[in-house]
DOMIZA-673430 format. One record per residue: residue number from 1; residue in three letters; x negated, y, z negated of N, C-alpha, C in turn. Coordinates in steps of 0.1 Angstrom, whole numbers, m for minus. Layout:
REM DOMIZA-673430
SITE    i   aa   n.px   n.py   n.pz  ca.px  ca.py  ca.pz   c.px   c.py   c.pz
SITE  NUM  Ala      X      Y      Z      X      Y      Z      X      Y      Z
...
END
This chain:
REM DOMIZA-673430
SITE    i   aa   n.px   n.py   n.pz  ca.px  ca.py  ca.pz   c.px   c.py   c.pz
SITE    1  Met  m1257   1040   m425  m1246   1048   m420  m1250   1062   m421
SITE    2  Arg  m1250   1069   m409  m1253   1084   m409  m1240   1091   m407
SITE    3  Leu  m1239   1102   m414  m1226   1110   m414  m1228   1122   m405
SITE    4  Ser  m1217   1126   m398  m1216   1138   m391  m1214   1150   m400
SITE    5  Arg  m1216   1162   m395  m1214   1174   m403  m1199   1175   m407
SITE    6  Arg  m1190   1171   m398  m1176   1171   m401  m1173   1161   m413
SITE    7  Ala  m1179   1149   m412  m1177   1140   m423  m1182   1145   m436
SITE    8  Ala  m1194   1152   m435  m1200   1158   m447  m1191   1168   m453
SITE    9  Leu  m1185   1177   m445  m1176   1187   m450  m1164   1181   m456
SITE   10  Ala  m1158   1171   m450  m1147   1164   m456  m1150   1158   m469
SITE   11  Ala  m1162   1152   m470  m1166   1146   m483  m1167   1157   m494
SITE   12  Ala  m1173   1168   m490  m1175   1179   m499  m1161   1184   m504
SITE   13  Leu  m1152   1186   m495  m1139   1191   m499  m1131   1181   m508
SITE   14  Thr  m1133   1168   m505  m1127   1158   m514  m1133   1159   m528
SITE   15  Leu  m1146   1160   m528  m1152   1161   m542  m1147   1174   m549
SITE   16  Ala  m1146   1185   m542  m1141   1197   m549  m1127   1195   m554
SITE   17  Gly  m1119   1186   m547  m1105   1184   m552  m1104   1173   m562
SITE   18  Arg  m1115   1165   m564  m1115   1154   m574  m1128   1154   m582
SITE   19  Pro  m1129   1163   m592  m1141   1164   m600  m1142   1154   m610
SITE   20  Ala  m1142   1141   m605  m1142   1130   m615  m1154   1129   m624
SITE   21  Leu  m1165   1133   m618  m1178   1133   m626  m1180   1145   m634
SITE   22  Ala  m1171   1155   m633  m1173   1168   m640  m1165   1168   m653
SITE   23  Gln  m1159   1157   m657  m1150   1157   m669  m1159   1159   m681
SITE   24  Gly  m1154   1167   m691  m1162   1169   m703  m1173   1179   m701
SITE   25  Gly  m1180   1182   m712  m1191   1192   m711  m1205   1187   m709
SITE   26  Asp  m1207   1173   m710  m1220   1168   m708  m1225   1169   m694
SITE   27  Pro  m1238   1172   m692  m1243   1172   m679  m1244   1158   m673
SITE   28  Leu  m1243   1157   m660  m1245   1144   m653  m1259   1140   m654
SITE   29  Arg  m1261   1128   m660  m1275   1123   m662  m1278   1112   m652
SITE   30  Ile  m1289   1115   m644  m1293   1105   m634  m1306   1099   m640
SITE   31  Ile  m1306   1087   m644  m1318   1080   m649  m1325   1075   m637
SITE   32  Ala  m1338   1079   m636  m1346   1075   m625  m1356   1064   m630
SITE   33  Ala  m1356   1053   m623  m1364   1042   m627  m1379   1043   m623
SITE   34  Phe  m1383   1055   m617  m1397   1057   m613  m1401   1071   m619
SITE   35  Pro  m1414   1073   m620  m1419   1085   m626  m1417   1097   m616
SITE   36  Pro  m1419   1109   m621  m1419   1121   m612  m1429   1120   m601
SITE   37  Gly  m1425   1125   m589  m1434   1124   m578  m1431   1113   m568
SITE   38  Ala  m1425   1103   m572  m1422   1092   m563  m1410   1095   m554
SITE   39  Ala  m1408   1088   m543  m1396   1090   m535  m1383   1089   m542
SITE   40  Leu  m1383   1079   m551  m1370   1076   m558  m1367   1089   m567
SITE   41  Asp  m1377   1094   m573  m1375   1107   m581  m1370   1118   m572
SITE   42  Gly  m1376   1119   m560  m1372   1129   m551  m1357   1128   m547
SITE   43  Ile  m1352   1116   m545  m1338   1114   m541  m1329   1118   m553
SITE   44  Ala  m1334   1113   m565  m1326   1117   m577  m1324   1132   m578
SITE   45  Arg  m1335   1139   m575  m1334   1154   m576  m1326   1160   m565
SITE   46  Leu  m1326   1154   m554  m1317   1159   m543  m1302   1158   m548
SITE   47  Leu  m1299   1147   m554  m1285   1145   m559  m1282   1154   m570
SITE   48  Ala  m1292   1156   m579  m1289   1165   m591  m1288   1180   m586
SITE   49  Glu  m1295   1184   m576  m1294   1197   m571  m1281   1200   m564
SITE   50  Ala  m1276   1190   m558  m1263   1191   m550  m1251   1190   m559
SITE   51  Ala  m1252   1183   m570  m1240   1181   m579  m1232   1193   m583
SITE   52  Pro  m1239   1204   m587  m1231   1216   m591  m1224   1222   m579
SITE   53  Arg  m1230   1222   m567  m1224   1228   m556  m1211   1220   m551
SITE   54  Leu  m1211   1207   m555  m1200   1199   m551  m1189   1197   m562
SITE   55  Gly  m1190   1206   m572  m1180   1205   m583  m1182   1195   m593
SITE   56  Leu  m1194   1189   m594  m1196   1178   m604  m1203   1183   m616
SITE   57  Gly  m1205   1196   m618  m1211   1201   m630  m1226   1200   m629
SITE   58  Thr  m1233   1205   m640  m1247   1205   m640  m1252   1190   m641
SITE   59  Ala  m1264   1188   m636  m1270   1175   m635  m1285   1175   m639
SITE   60  Met  m1290   1165   m645  m1304   1164   m649  m1309   1150   m645
SITE   61  Val  m1322   1150   m642  m1329   1137   m639  m1337   1133   m651
SITE   62  Asp  m1335   1121   m656  m1342   1115   m667  m1351   1104   m663
SITE   63  Asn  m1364   1106   m661  m1373   1096   m656  m1377   1086   m667
SITE   64  Arg  m1374   1073   m664  m1376   1062   m674  m1383   1051   m666
SITE   65  Pro  m1396   1052   m662  m1402   1042   m655  m1407   1030   m664
SITE   66  Gly  m1410   1019   m657  m1416   1008   m665  m1409    995   m663
SITE   67  Ala  m1416    984   m663  m1411    970   m662  m1403    968   m650
SITE   68  Asn  m1407    973   m638  m1400    971   m626  m1386    976   m626
SITE   69  Gly  m1383    986   m634  m1369    991   m634  m1361    986   m646
SITE   70  Asn  m1366    977   m653  m1358    971   m664  m1356    981   m675
SITE   71  Ile  m1365    989   m678  m1363    999   m689  m1352   1009   m686
SITE   72  Ala  m1352   1014   m674  m1341   1023   m670  m1328   1016   m669
SITE   73  Ala  m1328   1004   m664  m1315    996   m663  m1309    993   m677
SITE   74  Ala  m1318    990   m687  m1313    987   m700  m1307    999   m706
SITE   75  Leu  m1314   1011   m704  m1309   1023   m710  m1295   1027   m704
SITE   76  Thr  m1293   1025   m691  m1281   1028   m685  m1270   1018   m689
SITE   77  Ala  m1273   1006   m691  m1264    996   m695  m1258    999   m709
SITE   78  Arg  m1265   1006   m717  m1261   1009   m730  m1253   1023   m731
SITE   79  Ala  m1252   1030   m720  m1246   1043   m719  m1231   1041   m719
SITE   80  Ala  m1224   1052   m723  m1209   1052   m723  m1205   1052   m708
SITE   81  Pro  m1195   1044   m705  m1190   1042   m691  m1180   1053   m687
SITE   82  Asp  m1184   1066   m689  m1176   1077   m686  m1179   1084   m673
SITE   83  Gly  m1188   1079   m665  m1192   1085   m653  m1202   1096   m654
SITE   84  Arg  m1207   1099   m666  m1217   1109   m668  m1231   1104   m668
SITE   85  Thr  m1233   1091   m668  m1246   1085   m667  m1247   1076   m655
SITE   86  Leu  m1257   1078   m646  m1259   1070   m635  m1274   1066   m635
SITE   87  Leu  m1277   1055   m628  m1290   1050   m626  m1294   1050   m612
SITE   88  Leu  m1306   1055   m608  m1311   1053   m595  m1323   1044   m596
SITE   89  Ala  m1323   1033   m589  m1333   1023   m590  m1335   1016   m577
SITE   90  Ile  m1346   1009   m575  m1348   1000   m563  m1340    988   m565
SITE   91  Asp  m1335    983   m554  m1326    971   m555  m1332    959   m561
SITE   92  Ser  m1346    958   m561  m1352    946   m567  m1350    945   m582
SITE   93  Ser  m1346    956   m588  m1343    955   m603  m1331    945   m605
SITE   94  Phe  m1323    943   m594  m1311    935   m596  m1311    923   m586
SITE   95  Thr  m1319    923   m576  m1320    912   m567  m1332    903   m569
SITE   96  Val  m1342    908   m576  m1354    900   m579  m1356    898   m594
SITE   97  Asn  m1356    908   m602  m1359    907   m616  m1351    896   m623
SITE   98  Pro  m1338    894   m621  m1331    883   m628  m1337    869   m625
SITE   99  His  m1344    868   m613  m1350    855   m610  m1364    854   m615
SITE  100  Val  m1371    865   m618  m1385    865   m622  m1388    866   m637
SITE  101  Tyr  m1380    875   m643  m1382    878   m657  m1375    868   m667
SITE  102  Gly  m1383    863   m676  m1377    855   m687  m1367    863   m695
SITE  103  Asn  m1370    876   m697  m1362    884   m706  m1361    898   m699
SITE  104  Leu  m1350    901   m693  m1348    914   m686  m1347    926   m696
SITE  105  Gly  m1341    923   m708  m1338    934   m717  m1325    940   m715
SITE  106  Phe  m1317    934   m705  m1304    939   m703  m1296    928   m695
SITE  107  Asp  m1283    929   m695  m1274    920   m688  m1271    926   m675
SITE  108  Pro  m1275    921   m663  m1272    926   m650  m1257    929   m648
SITE  109  Ala  m1248    920   m655  m1234    922   m653  m1229    934   m660
SITE  110  Ala  m1237    941   m669  m1233    953   m676  m1234    965   m667
SITE  111  Leu  m1239    963   m655  m1241    975   m645  m1233    971   m633
SITE  112  Arg  m1228    982   m626  m1221    980   m614  m1226    989   m603
SITE  113  Pro  m1228    984   m591  m1233    992   m580  m1223   1003   m576
SITE  114  Val  m1228   1015   m574  m1220   1027   m570  m1222   1031   m556
SITE  115  Ala  m1235   1030   m551  m1238   1035   m538  m1252   1030   m533
SITE  116  Val  m1253   1029   m520  m1267   1027   m514  m1271   1042   m511
SITE  117  Ala  m1284   1045   m516  m1289   1058   m515  m1302   1058   m507
SITE  118  Gly  m1302   1052   m495  m1314   1052   m487  m1321   1038   m487
SITE  119  Thr  m1328   1035   m476  m1336   1023   m475  m1350   1026   m470
SITE  120  Tyr  m1359   1017   m472  m1373   1019   m467  m1380   1006   m465
SITE  121  Pro  m1389   1006   m456  m1398    994   m454  m1411    996   m462
SITE  122  Val  m1420    986   m461  m1433    988   m466  m1443    986   m454
SITE  123  Val  m1455    991   m456  m1465    990   m445  m1477    982   m448
SITE  124  Leu  m1480    973   m440  m1492    964   m442  m1505    973   m439
SITE  125  Leu  m1512    976   m449  m1525    984   m448  m1537    975   m451
SITE  126  Val  m1548    978   m445  m1560    971   m448  m1571    982   m448
SITE  127  His  m1582    979   m456  m1593    988   m457  m1602    985   m444
SITE  128  Pro  m1607    996   m438  m1615    994   m425  m1626    985   m427
SITE  129  Ser  m1632    984   m439  m1644    975   m441  m1640    960   m439
SITE  130  Ala  m1627    957   m439  m1623    943   m437  m1625    939   m423
SITE  131  Gly  m1626    948   m414  m1628    945   m400  m1616    938   m393
SITE  132  Ile  m1604    942   m398  m1591    936   m393  m1584    947   m386
SITE  133  Gly  m1580    944   m373  m1573    954   m365  m1559    952   m362
SITE  134  Thr  m1554    939   m363  m1540    936   m360  m1535    926   m370
SITE  135  Leu  m1521    925   m369  m1515    915   m378  m1520    901   m375
SITE  136  Ala  m1522    898   m362  m1527    884   m358  m1541    882   m364
SITE  137  Glu  m1549    892   m364  m1562    891   m370  m1562    889   m385
SITE  138  Phe  m1552    896   m391  m1550    895   m406  m1546    880   m410
SITE  139  Leu  m1537    875   m402  m1532    861   m405  m1543    851   m402
SITE  140  Asp  m1551    853   m392  m1562    844   m388  m1572    844   m399
SITE  141  Arg  m1575    857   m404  m1585    858   m415  m1580    850   m428
SITE  142  Ala  m1567    852   m431  m1562    845   m443  m1563    830   m442
SITE  143  Arg  m1561    825   m429  m1561    811   m427  m1576    805   m428
SITE  144  Arg  m1586    814   m426  m1600    810   m427  m1606    812   m440
SITE  145  Gln  m1602    822   m447  m1607    825   m461  m1597    834   m468
SITE  146  Pro  m1596    832   m481  m1586    840   m489  m1588    855   m487
SITE  147  Val  m1576    862   m486  m1576    876   m485  m1569    882   m497
SITE  148  Gln  m1576    891   m505  m1570    897   m516  m1561    909   m512
SITE  149  Tyr  m1549    909   m519  m1540    921   m516  m1535    927   m528
SITE  150  Ala  m1534    940   m528  m1529    948   m539  m1514    950   m539
SITE  151  Ser  m1508    951   m550  m1494    955   m551  m1492    963   m564
SITE  152  Ala  m1480    969   m565  m1476    977   m576  m1472    969   m589
SITE  153  Gly  m1474    955   m588  m1471    947   m599  m1463    935   m595
SITE  154  Tyr  m1462    925   m604  m1454    913   m601  m1439    917   m598
SITE  155  Gly  m1434    912   m587  m1420    915   m584  m1418    928   m577
SITE  156  Ser  m1429    936   m575  m1427    948   m568  m1425    946   m553
SITE  157  Pro  m1420    957   m546  m1417    955   m531  m1429    950   m524
SITE  158  Gly  m1441    955   m527  m1453    950   m519  m1456    935   m522
SITE  159  His  m1454    931   m534  m1456    917   m538  m1446    908   m530
SITE  160  Leu  m1434    912   m531  m1423    905   m525  m1425    904   m510
SITE  161  Ala  m1428    915   m503  m1430    915   m489  m1441    906   m484
SITE  162  Met  m1453    906   m492  m1464    898   m488  m1461    883   m490
SITE  163  Glu  m1454    880   m501  m1451    866   m504  m1440    861   m493
SITE  164  His  m1431    870   m489  m1422    866   m479  m1429    863   m466
SITE  165  Leu  m1439    872   m462  m1447    870   m450  m1454    857   m451
SITE  166  Ser  m1461    854   m462  m1468    842   m463  m1459    830   m462
SITE  167  His  m1447    830   m469  m1438    819   m469  m1432    817   m455
SITE  168  Ser  m1428    828   m449  m1421    826   m436  m1430    823   m424
SITE  169  Leu  m1443    827   m425  m1452    824   m414  m1461    812   m417
SITE  170  Gly  m1458    805   m428  m1465    792   m430  m1479    792   m435
SITE  171  Leu  m1483    803   m442  m1496    803   m449  m1495    794   m461
SITE  172  Arg  m1506    788   m465  m1507    780   m476  m1509    788   m489
SITE  173  Pro  m1505    782   m501  m1508    789   m513  m1523    792   m515
SITE  174  Gly  m1526    804   m519  m1540    808   m521  m1546    815   m510
SITE  175  Gln  m1540    814   m498  m1546    821   m486  m1545    836   m487
SITE  176  Leu  m1534    840   m494  m1533    854   m498  m1533    855   m513
SITE  177  Glu  m1543    862   m518  m1545    863   m533  m1540    876   m538
SITE  178  His  m1530    875   m547  m1523    887   m552  m1531    893   m564
SITE  179  Ile  m1533    906   m562  m1540    914   m573  m1530    925   m577
SITE  180  Pro  m1523    923   m588  m1513    933   m592  m1519    945   m600
SITE  181  Phe  m1513    957   m598  m1518    969   m605  m1506    975   m611
SITE  182  Arg  m1509    986   m619  m1498    993   m626  m1493   1004   m617
SITE  183  Gly  m1484   1001   m608  m1478   1011   m600  m1484   1012   m586
SITE  184  Asn  m1476   1019   m577  m1481   1020   m563  m1493   1029   m562
SITE  185  Ala  m1494   1039   m570  m1505   1049   m569  m1519   1041   m572
SITE  186  Gln  m1519   1033   m582  m1531   1026   m586  m1534   1016   m575
SITE  187  Ala  m1524   1009   m569  m1527    999   m559  m1533   1006   m547
SITE  188  Val  m1528   1018   m543  m1534   1026   m532  m1548   1030   m535
SITE  189  Thr  m1551   1034   m547  m1564   1039   m552  m1574   1027   m550
SITE  190  Glu  m1570   1015   m554  m1579   1004   m554  m1582    999   m539
SITE  191  Leu  m1571   1001   m531  m1572    998   m517  m1582   1008   m510
SITE  192  Leu  m1580   1020   m513  m1588   1031   m507  m1603   1029   m511
SITE  193  Ala  m1605   1024   m523  m1619   1022   m527  m1625   1009   m521
SITE  194  Gly  m1617   1001   m515  m1622    989   m509  m1624    977   m519
SITE  195  Arg  m1618    979   m530  m1620    968   m540  m1610    957   m538
SITE  196  Val  m1599    959   m530  m1591    949   m524  m1590    952   m509
SITE  197  Gln  m1586    941   m502  m1587    942   m487  m1574    947   m481
SITE  198  Ala  m1563    945   m487  m1550    947   m480  m1539    950   m490
SITE  199  Gly  m1527    953   m485  m1515    955   m493  m1504    960   m485
SITE  200  Phe  m1492    955   m488  m1479    960   m483  m1475    971   m492
SITE  201  Ile  m1476    983   m487  m1475    995   m495  m1463   1004   m491
SITE  202  Ala  m1456   1009   m500  m1445   1019   m497  m1453   1032   m494
SITE  203  Ile  m1452   1036   m481  m1461   1047   m476  m1457   1060   m481
SITE  204  Ser  m1444   1062   m483  m1438   1075   m489  m1445   1087   m482
SITE  205  Gly  m1451   1096   m489  m1458   1107   m483  m1472   1105   m480
SITE  206  Gly  m1477   1093   m479  m1491   1090   m477  m1496   1086   m464
SITE  207  Ala  m1489   1091   m453  m1493   1087   m440  m1507   1092   m436
SITE  208  Glu  m1511   1103   m443  m1524   1109   m439  m1535   1099   m442
SITE  209  Ile  m1534   1090   m451  m1545   1081   m454  m1547   1071   m442
SITE  210  Val  m1537   1070   m434  m1538   1062   m421  m1542   1071   m410
SITE  211  Lys  m1537   1083   m409  m1540   1091   m398  m1555   1096   m398
SITE  212  Asp  m1560   1097   m410  m1574   1102   m411  m1584   1090   m411
SITE  213  Gly  m1579   1077   m410  m1587   1066   m409  m1592   1060   m422
SITE  214  Arg  m1588   1065   m433  m1592   1059   m446  m1587   1045   m448
SITE  215  Leu  m1575   1042   m442  m1569   1029   m442  m1563   1026   m428
SITE  216  Arg  m1562   1014   m425  m1556   1010   m412  m1543   1003   m414
SITE  217  Ala  m1533   1008   m406  m1519   1002   m407  m1517    992   m396
SITE  218  Leu  m1513    980   m401  m1512    969   m391  m1498    966   m387
SITE  219  Ala  m1488    968   m396  m1474    964   m393  m1464    971   m403
SITE  220  Ile  m1452    973   m398  m1441    978   m405  m1432    967   m409
SITE  221  Ser  m1428    966   m421  m1420    954   m425  m1405    954   m420
SITE  222  Gly  m1400    966   m417  m1386    968   m413  m1384    965   m398
SITE  223  Pro  m1372    968   m393  m1368    965   m379  m1372    976   m369
SITE  224  Ala  m1377    987   m374  m1380    998   m365  m1393   1005   m370
SITE  225  Arg  m1400   1011   m360  m1412   1019   m364  m1408   1031   m372
SITE  226  Leu  m1418   1036   m379  m1416   1048   m387  m1420   1060   m379
SITE  227  Pro  m1412   1071   m379  m1415   1083   m372  m1429   1089   m376
SITE  228  Met  m1432   1087   m389  m1445   1093   m393  m1457   1084   m388
SITE  229  Leu  m1455   1072   m384  m1465   1063   m379  m1460   1056   m366
SITE  230  Pro  m1457   1064   m356  m1451   1059   m344  m1459   1048   m336
SITE  231  Asp  m1472   1048   m338  m1480   1038   m331  m1482   1025   m338
SITE  232  Val  m1476   1024   m350  m1477   1011   m358  m1465   1002   m355
SITE  233  Pro  m1467    991   m349  m1456    982   m346  m1451    975   m358
SITE  234  Thr  m1439    970   m356  m1432    962   m367  m1438    948   m367
SITE  235  Val  m1436    940   m378  m1440    926   m378  m1432    919   m367
SITE  236  Ala  m1419    922   m365  m1411    915   m355  m1417    917   m341
SITE  237  Glu  m1422    929   m338  m1427    932   m325  m1440    924   m322
SITE  238  Gln  m1446    919   m332  m1459    912   m330  m1457    897   m331
SITE  239  Gly  m1446    893   m325  m1444    878   m323  m1436    871   m334
SITE  240  His  m1430    879   m344  m1423    872   m355  m1409    877   m355
SITE  241  Ala  m1401    874   m345  m1387    879   m344  m1379    876   m356
SITE  242  Gly  m1371    886   m360  m1362    885   m371  m1368    889   m384
SITE  243  Phe  m1381    892   m385  m1387    896   m397  m1382    910   m400
SITE  244  Asp  m1375    911   m412  m1370    924   m415  m1369    925   m431
SITE  245  Ile  m1379    932   m436  m1379    934   m451  m1378    949   m454
SITE  246  Arg  m1367    953   m459  m1364    966   m464  m1359    966   m478
SITE  247  Phe  m1361    977   m485  m1356    978   m499  m1347    990   m499
SITE  248  Ala  m1337    989   m508  m1327   1000   m509  m1328   1007   m523
SITE  249  Tyr  m1326   1020   m522  m1324   1027   m535  m1309   1026   m538
SITE  250  Leu  m1306   1021   m550  m1292   1019   m554  m1288   1029   m565
SITE  251  Leu  m1276   1034   m565  m1271   1042   m576  m1262   1032   m583
SITE  252  Met  m1264   1031   m596  m1257   1022   m605  m1250   1029   m616
SITE  253  Ala  m1240   1023   m623  m1233   1029   m634  m1230   1018   m644
SITE  254  Pro  m1227   1021   m656  m1222   1011   m666  m1209   1004   m660
SITE  255  Arg  m1208    992   m663  m1198    983   m657  m1184    989   m657
SITE  256  Asp  m1179    994   m668  m1165    999   m669  m1163   1013   m665
SITE  257  Val  m1172   1019   m657  m1170   1033   m652  m1157   1034   m644
SITE  258  Pro  m1150   1045   m646  m1137   1046   m638  m1139   1046   m623
SITE  259  Glu  m1130   1040   m616  m1131   1040   m602  m1133   1053   m595
SITE  260  Ala  m1125   1063   m601  m1126   1077   m595  m1140   1082   m596
SITE  261  Ala  m1147   1080   m608  m1161   1085   m610  m1170   1077   m600
SITE  262  Arg  m1168   1064   m599  m1177   1056   m590  m1176   1061   m576
SITE  263  Ala  m1163   1064   m571  m1161   1069   m557  m1167   1083   m556
SITE  264  Ala  m1166   1091   m566  m1171   1105   m565  m1186   1105   m564
SITE  265  Ala  m1193   1096   m571  m1208   1095   m570  m1212   1090   m556
SITE  266  Ala  m1204   1081   m550  m1208   1076   m537  m1206   1087   m527
SITE  267  Arg  m1196   1095   m528  m1194   1107   m519  m1205   1117   m521
SITE  268  Leu  m1210   1118   m533  m1221   1127   m535  m1233   1123   m527
SITE  269  Val  m1236   1110   m527  m1247   1105   m519  m1245   1107   m504
SITE  270  Ala  m1233   1104   m499  m1230   1105   m485  m1231   1120   m481
SITE  271  Thr  m1227   1129   m489  m1227   1143   m485  m1242   1148   m485
SITE  272  Val  m1249   1145   m495  m1263   1149   m495  m1271   1143   m483
SITE  273  Phe  m1269   1131   m480  m1276   1124   m470  m1272   1129   m456
SITE  274  Ala  m1261   1136   m455  m1256   1141   m442  m1262   1155   m439
SITE  275  Asp  m1269   1161   m449  m1275   1174   m448  m1288   1173   m441
SITE  276  Pro  m1290   1181   m429  m1302   1180   m422  m1315   1183   m430
SITE  277  Ala  m1313   1193   m439  m1325   1196   m448  m1329   1184   m457
SITE  278  Ala  m1319   1178   m462  m1322   1166   m470  m1328   1155   m462
SITE  279  Gln  m1323   1153   m449  m1328   1143   m441  m1342   1145   m437
SITE  280  Ala  m1346   1158   m436  m1360   1161   m433  m1369   1157   m445
SITE  281  Arg  m1364   1159   m457  m1372   1155   m469  m1373   1140   m470
SITE  282  Leu  m1362   1133   m467  m1362   1119   m467  m1372   1113   m457
SITE  283  Ala  m1372   1119   m445  m1381   1114   m435  m1396   1115   m439
SITE  284  Asn  m1399   1126   m447  m1413   1128   m452  m1416   1117   m462
SITE  285  Trp  m1406   1111   m468  m1408   1100   m478  m1407   1086   m471
SITE  286  Ala  m1405   1086   m458  m1403   1073   m451  m1390   1066   m455
SITE  287  Val  m1380   1074   m459  m1367   1068   m463  m1357   1071   m452
SITE  288  Thr  m1350   1060   m448  m1339   1061   m438  m1327   1065   m446
SITE  289  Pro  m1320   1076   m442  m1308   1081   m449  m1296   1073   m447
SITE  290  Glu  m1296   1060   m451  m1285   1052   m451  m1277   1054   m464
SITE  291  Ala  m1264   1057   m462  m1255   1059   m474  m1244   1049   m473
SITE  292  Gly  m1241   1042   m484  m1230   1033   m484  m1223   1034   m498
SITE  293  Asp  m1210   1030   m498  m1202   1031   m510  m1205   1019   m519
SITE  294  Gly  m1197   1018   m530  m1199   1007   m539  m1198    993   m533
SITE  295  Ala  m1188    991   m524  m1187    978   m517  m1200    975   m509
SITE  296  Ala  m1205    985   m502  m1217    983   m494  m1229    980   m503
SITE  297  Ala  m1230    986   m515  m1240    984   m524  m1239    970   m530
SITE  298  Glu  m1227    965   m533  m1225    952   m538  m1229    941   m528
SITE  299  Ala  m1226    944   m515  m1229    935   m505  m1245    934   m503
SITE  300  Trp  m1251    946   m504  m1266    946   m503  m1272    937   m514
SITE  301  Val  m1267    939   m526  m1273    931   m537  m1271    916   m535
SITE  302  Ala  m1259    912   m531  m1256    898   m528  m1265    892   m518
SITE  303  Arg  m1267    899   m507  m1276    894   m496  m1291    893   m501
SITE  304  Ala  m1295    904   m506  m1310    904   m510  m1312    895   m522
SITE  305  Ser  m1303    893   m531  m1305    884   m542  m1307    869   m537
SITE  306  Gly  m1299    866   m527  m1300    852   m521  m1314    850   m514
SITE  307  Arg  m1319    860   m507  m1331    859   m500  m1343    858   m510
SITE  308  Trp  m1343    867   m520  m1354    867   m530  m1354    855   m539
SITE  309  Arg  m1342    849   m542  m1342    837   m550  m1350    826   m543
SITE  310  Glu  m1348    825   m530  m1355    815   m523  m1370    817   m524
SITE  311  Val  m1375    830   m522  m1389    833   m522  m1395    830   m536
SITE  312  Val  m1387    835   m546  m1392    833   m560  m1394    818   m563
SITE  313  Gln  m1384    810   m559  m1385    796   m562  m1396    789   m554
SITE  314  Ala  m1398    793   m542  m1408    787   m534  m1422    791   m538
SITE  315  Thr  m1424    803   m544  m1437    807   m548  m1440    806   m563
SITE  316  Gly  m1430    802   m571  m1432    801   m585  m1434    814   m592
SITE  317  Met  m1430    825   m586  m1431    839   m592  m1424    839   m606
SITE  318  Arg  m1431    844   m616  m1425    844   m629  m1432    854   m638
SITE  319  Val  m1424    862   m646  m1429    871   m656  m1422    868   m669
SITE  320  Glu  m1430    865   m679  m1424    861   m692  m1425    874   m701
END
């Protein structure tokens, strides 16, 4: 959902009149489930920068990466439900991790969705030395001999997207061999070095590695092409109608957060995402500025959880 300038102004005026998140003297703490420099961190900082201007008091970003978001989620679950602590995480922390991890370290029911704060696809990249130029060639190669692919770790977006591709297009177990790494940056480094052949990667600000020929982009996992890579077709465009894998950034809060604070946080996201300057920054991170309230976030979690439960069960994905 994209907002007009009029809607953004209305949201800002509403926030000014209802400073639900500004109660008390504590700063608004946005716990980011990724390290500094990632797109998720950038979104958290956009929200923190805007909070004082919208009557929500000072705000700080607290980066707590690790365990596919479980560390940040556990910390938020233990926070006071006063509206002064929020979590920004990828939806997979709540739609995938409960099906994959034997011990999450937190109770998912202890957290409540507050807002959708952008969505993004992943991009199927291959090293030029693999000699693969299209998605069809990639699938044909995998059917003839195993193809190793990199990801940011078990249960990461790249792992999930590749397993979904394999499952939905009828590849046999072992035809795509998963090589997990510690985070997206390491996965890209290994792919650039040619030590792995492929990977579904969150491109973020890394389109230059495609434009300068160091890696070759074969397909976009979402329903539309990326403005930063306009010549790269989607999976659906290449003969696989209905293929649509996107991930959402979700703003979460402790379960018993007041409704007024929950609504105010959602309006913060909507207002920031309606700002043209913020939209330009989001585009540089390959993030679509979709903003949704708590109900939209809950619906996203329910839909994605059902999809990934099936993939996890079919592939036997498990982290103990």
